[in-house]
N, C-alpha and C positions, 0 to 999 in steps of 0.2 A: 503494500500499499504506499501511496504518495505520501510525503510527509511535509507537502508543501504548506497545508494547514497550519504549521508551527514558524512559519518564515513569511508574515504576512506584517505589513507597514501598518501605521495607524489606522484603526479602523474609520469609516465613513457610512454616514447613513445612506439607506438607497431607499426608492420608492416602495411603498404599500405600507405597512404599519412604521408607525414612529420609533425610534429609539427610546426605551423606557427612560435614558439621562442623556445627558449631553455628551458629546467624543470629543474630546480636543482636539485642534488640529496640530500636525505634524510642526515642529518649530522650522524656521526657517534659517540655515545657515549663515554664519558670517559672512561677509564678504572677504576675500582671498587678502586682500592686501591690509587688512587690520589683525591679520594673525598672529604677526609676530607681537605686538601689543595685548591681544590675548592671550599668545604665551604667559606672556610676564604678569599678566594677571590672573590667570589662573593658578599660577606657580606659586602668587604671593598670597593668592587666597589660603591655597593647599598647605603652604609652610604655618598661618594664622592658626587655620579651622581645623587639620589634620593633623600635622608633623607635629605640632608642641603639646597636641593630647597625645599622642605614640609617645613621644620623648616622655610622658608623666610615668603611662602604663605600661611599655614594653625595658624601660630603666636599663639601657643597654643590651637586652636579648634580640637587638635584630638579629643577630649574627645565626640565633635559633631558625630564623627563616631561611637565611642565605648562608650556607656554611661555606661555601670557597673552596678551592682547589685542594686545602687539607695538607699533607704530605706527599712530595716529587721524588723520585727516585733519582739520587745523585752518584752513588758508585756502589760496587763491589769489592769488598777485602773476606780477607781469613777471618774467620772466626776465632776471638780473644775471649777469655775470661769474662765472664761478667755480662757477656753480650746477650741481648733479649733472643732466646732460641724461637721466637716467632718471626722473627726477621730472617731465620734461616732463608736460604734459597737452595732448595731441594734440587732442582734441576742442574745448577753451577757445581752444588758438592757431588754429585752422583758422576756427573761429564770430570771432574777435576780430582774425584777423588780422597779430595780436601774440603770442609768444611766451610762455606763461605758464606755471611750474612749480607744482606742488603741495609746501605747507609742511606737514609733519606734526610732532605731539607726540607723547613716548613715554608712553604707560601703563605706568607700572611697577606697577601693580595689579593684580594676575590675581585672576580671579573663576573660581570650579570650581563645575559641579553635577553632583550624583550622582544618577541615575536607576537606581531600585534595583526591580528585581523581585523583588516577596515573592509570585507567586501559587503553589499551592498543590505547584508539582514542585519548588521550592528546598527545598523542607522534607524533603527524602529525602538519607538519607545512608547509604550501608553499613556504616560504621566510628561510630566515636565522634564524630566531627563531621559536622553537617549542612550542606550547600552554602549556608543562610543564617545559619550563625553565620559562614562563609568570607567570603562577603557582607558582613556587618556589620565583620570584624573590616579587610577592605579600606578600607571606609568610616573605620572610625576612624583606621587607619594615616596614610592620604593626607590625610583633614583635619586634623587634629593638626599633620602636616607642613606644611603650608598655612597653617594660621591662626597657628603659631610663626612665620611669617615676617610676620605682619600683612596674608595676603590673607583673601577671606571666601570663604564656601561655602555650599551651598544643597542642598537635595534636594527630588526628586517620587519620592512612594512608589506604586507598582501593585501592586493585591490581585488584584479583580476588575475595576478600573478605577483611574482617577488620583486618590486619595482623597486624599491628603497631599501639600501642598505648604508646604516651610521654604525661608521667602526666607533670600538669603544675608546673612551676618555672620561676624564676624572670632569668635575668642576662644575658650578651651577650653570655659567654660559651653555654648556654641552647641554643641560639638562634641558634648558630652555629649547636648543634648536632641537633635539627631539620632538617635545610637546608643538614647536612650531610646525615641523614636517608632518604631525598628523594634524594639527588644526587648518593646516593650508591645503588638505587633500580635497578637492571636492566630489558630494556627493556623486557616486556611481549609478546608474539610471539601467535599469534592465543589462545587466551584464551577465557574465556566462555563473553556471553552477560553481561552486565555491568548491577548489579544491586542498583541501588544508593540507594533504601529503605533499603536494609542490613548497610548502614554506616549511614542513618538518623537512623534506629531504634536503634543500637547500640550505635550511644550518647544520646538517649534519656534515656537508661536505665545507661550509665555510667556517663552522665554527671549533678548530683546532686543539687548542689548548682547556683544558678540564674548566668547565665555567657554571654557573648557576643560569639557568634558562628557564624564564616563564612563558610560558605558550600563551595569550590573553586572546581568549576567540569565545562566542556562542556555541561554537562546537556544531552549528547547523552548514551539513559539508557534504560531498558526496565519499559514500562509502571507503571504507581503506585507507584513515590515517592513525588507527589503532598501531599497525606494525612500526611504519616509519617514528611515532610517539615511542616505542619501546625501544628500538635501535637507538633514539637518540638518547634515551636515560641511561643505556650502558655504559656511556661514556662521561655525561654532563648530570647534575642534581638539575632535574626537570620539574617544576612545580606548571601544573595546568589550572589556568585562574579563567574559568566560566565565568560569562558575562549572560543574565539572563531576565527577562521583564516576566513579571506576573501573569501577564495577559497569554502568555506561552505556554503556561500549566494549567490554567482554568479561566476559561472565557464565561464572562456572565452573560446575564437576561439582557441583551442589549435591543431586541428586535429584529429587524432586517439590517444585514451589515454588507457591505461589498469588502470583500479582502483579496490581497493581493499579493502574490510572489514577489517579493523586492528583488529577487533575484533574475526570475525569467519574466516579470511582467504578466504573467498569467493573471485572470480575476474570476472570481467567483462570487454570485451574490447568496449568501445565508441566512437563515431565520434560526438567530442565537435563541427565538423565544421556544423551541421546538427541544423539550428536555432529553430528549433521545440523540439531538445532535450532541448536544454539550455533554450529554454521559460518554460518546463515541469520542468527541476530542478528548475528554480528560483520560480516557482510556488508552490511545494513543500517545498521548503524553506522557503518561506515567509510563509506559513501556519504554519511550525516548529516553525516560529519566534514567531507568531500572538497565537499558543498556549502554548508556554514556559511563553510569559508574561502574559498570563490568569491564570495559573497555580501560577506564583507567586503572584499575585493578590490573589486568591483563598487562598492563604497560608499565606498570610497578612505580607510578608516580604517585605523588599527591595534588590533591585536587582543591582548588579553593572557589565558591561560590559568591560573586558580587551579584545583588540583583540593584535594578536601576530605581527600586525605593525603599534600598537598605541602606545601613550605617555602614561604610568602608572601616571605621575603627575598629568596631565591635568587631566586624569580620576578621580585621587581619588580626586581632588579638586573640579571638578563640583559635583561628589556624595556629598563631606562634604558642601559643598553649600546648594545643593538640601533639606538634611535632618536639616538644621538650619532655611530655611526658612518654613519646614511643622513644627518643635518645634515651631516657634514661633508662628503660624496661630493655633497651638491647642493648646497652652497653655502649653506643655508637661512637663515642669518641669523636663525634666532628664529622663524622662520613659515613654517609648511608652504606646500607649492607653490600652492595654490587661495586661501590668503589673500594670499600675496604678489603673485598676478597681480592681485584687487581691490585691492590697495592701491596 
């Protein structure tokens, strides 16, 4: 069954029965010429309203959310008394018939990449906030938290394909550059179906050094993104940041509505007053939610959900607390299980 019903724009009333309550029109994008000033305004607002709150709540625990690259292999040498036996390289030991251990250097500098899905479906929002705005706000908050501690951030932007790559750098001006790049992009009208796997495969080929990778998307995509996500997570610390609107999960009784697939332009007139239609919609949405969660589990990535009507601070704090508890239970020492095995 097609899932295009889950990818509509802001609904508009159709002919026939009148909607039971008014539907808000989709906001008009800001002019491209003002995007630089808008990026500065957005970052200032986030620094005052979000980052200051996170500073007080996290108290330096931002590293729980972004672990960095941890330890890098520097050299091999013969085993000496009091060396940690867990660092013995058994392949080299068997080949040379002399115990050898791995020598590591700690890499304190962290690099983070933001893979941002800006396909047509992220321009949907049933209220005052669109999913694209939530994505931009998240990038601004996390990028600023990282760069304030001397780390580097980069971004890859996906529209109808991977069309913008911003290399990793540090500093507030670089965060503004990333936000400006997101803000200045015009809304895509009736583009192709999203292929999120193209973004993930491009990232796997581009990001050579172990990094923290945030995949920011509504994950409304052509099937097949789960395996590239799992392959990316084998090398990097990957966090799937899913942006969602409440109307994508449960449609209320609004009467007759014209819904439109924001990616293909297909339109359909539906009667949301029909209880049977609403139940079918809810069932399809629930199945898609279950499939998404299962995909994240199979890929071995943590998932953070951001809603257009939610509080980003609360979502980030809950996510950090969850990862802190998991790290304590697993005895992780700062690295996820698959990267600890690789070391």
